[in-house]
C-alpha positions, -999 to 999 in steps of 0.1 A, spaced: 529 242 14 491 247 12 473 243 -21 464 280 -21 500 291 -20 510 270 -51 481 281 -73 475 317 -85 445 334 -71 416 346 -92 429 382 -87 463 372 -100 448 355 -130 427 386 -138 456 409 -134 477 387 -157 450 386 -183 446 424 -181 483 429 -186 484 405 -216 455 424 -232 473 457 -227 504 443 -244 482 430 -272 466 464 -276 500 481 -277 510 457 -305 478 466 -324 484 503 -319 519 499 -334 503 490 -367 501 516 -394 466 526 -406 472 505 -438 484 475 -418 452 477 -397 431 478 -429 449 447 -442 445 430 -408 408 436 -408 405 420 -443 428 391 -434 407 382 -404 376 385 -425 391 356 -446 400 374 -478 429 362 -499 458 385 -507 445 389 -542 410 399 -529 426 424 -504 446 439 -533 415 446 -553 396 459 -522 424 484 -513 434 491 -549 471 481 -542 493 453 -556 492 418 -543 529 421 -535 521 452 -513 494 433 -495 519 405 -489 544 430 -473 517 445 -451 504 411 -441 539 401 -431 544 433 -411 511 426 -393 521 391 -384 555 403 -372 543 433 -352 514 413 -336 538 384 -329 513 360 -345 527 327 -357 496 318 -377 464 332 -392 444 314 -365 465 331 -338 459 365 -354 422 358 -355 422 349 -318 441 381 -311 415 401 -330 388 385 -310 405 394 -277 408 430 -290 371 429 -300 379 437 -336 353 427 -361 363 416 -396 359 443 -422 329 441 -444 337 435 -480 322 457 -506 309 439 -537 328 447 -569 
């Protein structure tokens, strides 16, 4: 076997990356508008308590939304969620001063 037949080509890698990004985008689009808001604030580094104040909802509700975001996005950690957001070119929400 030649080395080129055992290694994926640049075209294959690009196609795989594009498909993965499409799947990631599908997961993001499956989020509700509120879950997207919570995700934006989570990736901005806010704590659940701060998100609750920002969105005028209970901390428990934030926790539920955050759990749904992690589940729907298939993120095992906050760091992974942040990397996903970067790949989707999402910028962290700007926090209003209270």
